[in-house]
N, C-alpha and C positions, 0 to 999 in steps of 0.2 A: 815274746811277741816280736821283738826286733829281728830275732833269728828267722822267724817264720816269714816276715816281710822280705828279708834279704834273700831267702831261698826262692820266694815267688819272683823277685826281680831277676835273679839269675836265670830262672826258668824262662821268663819272658824274653830276656836278652838272647838266650840260646835259640828260642823259637824264631826270634827276629832274624838272627844270622842264618838260620836254616832256610827261612823264607827267602832271604836275599840270595842265597846260594842257588835255590831252586829257580828263581826268576832269571838268573844269568844263564841257566841251561835252556830256558825257553825262548831264546833269541829267535826272532822271525827271519827266515832266510828265503831267498827266491829259489824256485824249483826249475828243473830242466824244462826248457821251452818257454819260460817266462820272458816277456819283453819289458825292458826298462828303458828309461830315456832321461837325458838332460834336455836343455832347450835347443841344443844343436845336433845331438846324435841320438839315434834309436839303436838299441842293442838287444840281441837275442842269443842265448846260449843253446846251441843245438845238440851238443853231446859233450860228455866228460867222463873219463874212466882212467884207471891205472892200467898200464901195460908195460911189457918188457921190450916189445918190438913194434915197428910201424911198417906198413907196406911201402916198399921202394920200387913201385911200378908206375909207368906213365899211363894210367887209365883212371876211371872214375873212383877207384879205391885207393888212390895214392894218399899216403900219409895217414891212413886209418889204422887203428890197432889190429894186430894179428897175433896169433899164437906163435911163440918163438920155436923155430925149428933149426937146430944146429947146422944141418946140411943146406937147407934153403937160404939161411941167413948168414952163410959163411962170409959173404962180401957185402952184406947189408949195412950201410953206415948208420941206419936208424935202429940200433940195438943198444939198449942200456947196458953199461958194463956192470960186472958183479958189484953189489953194494949200492946200486942205483935203480930207480924205477922212473918211468915216464908218466906224467899226468897228461894224457892226450885230450884235446878239446877242439870243438868246432864252434864258430860263432858267425853271426851275420850282423853287419852294421850298416846303417843308412845315414847319410849326411842330410840333416834337416835345416842346415844353415842357408843363408841367401848368398853364400860365397863358398869357394873351395876351402876345405878345412882339413887339417891334419888330425887324424884320430889317434895315432901314436907314433912315436919316433924310436921305439924299442919295446921293452917289456912294459906292458900295462896291466899284467895279471900276476897274482901270487897264489900259491896253494899252501894251505896249512895242514901239516901232518906231523904227529908226534910232538906237538907244542913248538914246532919250528915252522918258519915260512920260507918258501922257495919261489924265486921269480926269474931264474935263468931261462928265458923263453926263446924258442926258435919256431918259425913258421915255414911250412913246407909245401903248401898247396893252396890255390885260390880258384874260385869259380868265376868265369867270365859271363856276366849277365847281358852285356851288349857288345856288339862287334867293335873292335878297336884296331886302328892302324898305327903302326909305329915304324920308326926308321932303324934298320938293322945297323950293326957296327960297320958293315961294308958299304953303307949308303943306300941300300935298296929298301923300298917300301914294302913292308909285310903286314899281314892281317892276322889278328887273333880272333877266332870265331866265337860268337856267342854260344852258350850252352856247353862249354868245354871246361874241364879241369886243367889247370896249368900248374907247373912246378916252379919252385924258386921265386916266391914273391919277394918284393923289396923289404928291407929292414924296417921301413916306415910305411904308413898307410895314409895317403892323401886322397881325399874323395872330392869329386866335383859336386856342385849343388844337385841334390836329389839322387846322387849315385849310391848304389848299394853294392856291397861285396861280401862274399862268404869265404872265410879262411879256416884252415886246419893248422893247429899248432901243438907244441909240446912244452912242458916245463920239466926240467930235470930235478928229480927228488933224490937227495943223497941218503937213501935208505932202501933196503931190500924188502919191499912190501910183499909178503907172502900171499895175502888175500887180495887178489886183483879186483874183486867185486866190492871192496870196501868203499865207504862213502868218500866222496871228493868234495872238499870245502875250498872254494875258489873265489877270490875277490878280484873285481875289475875296477879300474879307475877310468871313468868316462869323462872327457873334457866338457866344459860348459862355456858359455859366451864370455864369462868373466876372466878367462885364462886360467881357471882352476880346474880341478877334477872332483867328481863325486864318486863315492865308493858304493858298489853294489856286490853283496856276497851271496853266492849260490851254494846250496848244499844238495849234492846229487847222490841219491841212494840207488842201490841195485833195483829196488822196487820201482823207482822213477824210470830207470832205463828200460825196464821190461814193459812198463805201461805206456811210455811215450812213443807214439806212432806217427807224429807229424814228420813230414819229409825234411831232410836237411836243407834242400833247395826249394824255395818258393818261386815258381815260375809263372809267367804270363802265357796267354795263348800263343803269342808270336814265338816266344822262347820254346814252348812245348812243341810247336811245329818244327823248329830247328832241331830239337832233340827227340824227335818222334821215335827214332830207333834206340834211344837210350832209356835207361830205367826211369829217370825223372820225367821224361816226356810221356812214357807209357803210364806212369802213375797219375799224371795230370789228366789224360784223356779217360783213364779208368774212373777217376774220382768224379769227373764231370759228365759221365755218360748220360745220366738221366736229365741233364740240363738241355740236351740236344733232342730235337724232334725227329721221329722216325720218318723216313722217306718211303712212301708206298710204291707199289709195283709200277703203276702208270708213270709216276714221276721219276722213278729210277731210270727207265728207258730214256726219258728226255735228258736226264743228267748225263747219261753215258754217251750221248751222241757228240759230246764235246771232246776236245783234246785235253788230257790231264797230266800235270806233273804229279808223280806219286812217290811215296816212300812206303816200302813194305817191311814189316818186322815180323819174323817168324822164328821157329825153333832153331833154324840153322844159320841165322844171320839176318842181314837186311839188304835191300836193293833200292836204288833210286833211279828214276828215269822218266820217260814220257810214254803214256799209254793212249792208244786208240781202241775203243771198244766197237768192233765192227759187227754189222748186222748178221754176218754168217756165223757168229758165235766164237770168233777168234779174237785174240787181243794182240794188236800189233804194238810193239814197243820200239824204243830208240834204235834197236839193232835188228829190226824186222820181226820174224817169227822164230827167233833162235830158241826160246824156251817153250815154244808150242803151247802158250797159255790159252785157255779157253774160258768162256763165261756163259751162263744161262740164268734165266730168271724164272722163279717159281713163286708166284704171289709177291710177297714182300721180301723174299729171300733171294739174295744174289749168290750164285755158286761160282767160285773161281777154281779153275783146274780140277773140276769134278770132285773136290774134297772140302773146300772151304765154304761153308754155308754162312754167308755174311749178312748182317743187318746194317743197312745204310742209315746214317744219321747226319743231319745237316748241322754243322758247327757254326758257320757264318756264311755270308754271301760268297758263293764259289769255293767253299771249303767243306769237304765231307770226310767222314771217317767210317770205315767199314769195321764192324766188330764181329769177332768170333766168340760168342758167349759174352763175357765181360772184358775180353782182351782186345785192345785196338790192334787191328791187323794191317789196314791200308789207309794211308792219308792221301786224299785227293785234293789238289788245290790248283 
């Protein structure tokens, strides 16, 4: 009888250990796009993936993952050496404090891979949400425009009250990761008002990356206007199209009698300037009639240059957008 009881106890203990082991695997993680916060900072992880190389170009794709190409990346400083892989990620942080606060003074993130943690971090791009003036090294006053990606952020991140910033970064993993679609487990230490940090761990899967469609940059109407010719500006006006009322034919004519500053985005590029829509069907711009632009109205449809059938929508007072289908074509303000 004692032997039977002992065997039962052993079985119970084994079951208990198995249950404990199972619960440790069911740890709850934050997902890509989740927003977390302490009492002074709000943080969102926008992207995270393994890569061998990052884009070394001064445009909106700077410091984003790319497929390694030996010829193209011959002089690219952002290529992981053999035996290493980068964990590239993008994040947005907002200062909720009532004073300027430092978000980090170096690495505030670590990636767990192969039962090891890596935290050697470098940041290579940041997004300017508001226009900022600064003194150049030669003493001249310069301006950083809002709605632009800039390279070489500082090693620390100090934010004014209410200020928001988006940055792209990498962590060096001392391992040759063959499957670059593998899950990325990354922990962030976010400061609080007590001078301490709180840890938040994200687990980003390939399924999450495929399903996550939110834009990296969340912009306001003002910033969308500044960035109208860029992808993020286009995405904003495309997403908000149905929020704007359609302007009918009679009112279109009244609108067009004014002088307008315009931004045009089309397949071949963009153009900025000032337009006069004249009653003779011609459009006079800053340079006269150089481009021989024309317009005509058919019901609620405005045709530009005999090929662009535009729907006019009112965005706000004295702000209009012309749409070609669902694509923002011309901003008038």
